[in-house]
N, C-alpha and C positions, 0 to 999 in steps of 0.2 A: 440530477435531483430526484431521480426515481428511486423509490425504496422497494425492495423485494423481500418477501417473507418466504423462508425456506423451512422445510420440515426436517432438514439435516443440520448437523453441526458444522461450524466452519472447518473443523478438523477433517470431517468427511469430505467436504468440498475441496479442501487444500490437497488431499490425496489424489483427487481426480483431475485437478488442473495441472497443466504442464509447468514444471518447476522453472523452466527457462523464461517463461513469461510472467508468471504470477508469484508473488512473494508475500508471505505472512509478515506483517509489520506490527501487529497489535492483537490483543485478544479479540477485538471486534472488527479487524480489518484485514482483508487480503487485497493486494493492489496489483493491477496490471502495470508492469514496469515500463511498458512502451509509452505510457502517458505521464510518467514522472518527469518533471522538468529539472528539479534539483532537490537536494537534501540540505535543510537548514540544520547544520550540526549543533550549533549552540542551543537551539530550541527543540532538537529531535523531532523535526517535522519534515514530511515529504510534501513537496509542492507539486500539484497536478494541474496542468493547464489543459482545458478542453477547448477545442477550436470554436465551439458554438457559444462559449461563455466569456464574458469580459473579465471576471474575477477568477483567480486561481483558487483551487480547493486545497486546504492544508490538512493532512492526515497525520495524527500523532504516531510516533514510533516508540514502542515501549522499551524499557531497559533490557528486557529479555531478548529483543530482536535487533537492538541498535548496532551491535558489533557486526552482525551479518550485513546489515544495510550499509554501514560505513565501508565495508570491504568492497561493496559493489560500486561505490563512488570514489574509489582511490584512483 
């Protein structure tokens, strides 16, 4: 639930993060795939469970990235 303000674009950040761990899923989101529990295909949502929270966080997956995300969950 912490928000961070960066002086760089997500594109710049995406280039610096390891691609094996982090995936761009939306114009506004880069996700650490180690925390993804599952992908709701019908709603194009990634569900992230954090051990210290009772409710899961749902991150939208844009149509631009959904095919790449679906490939990861085959």
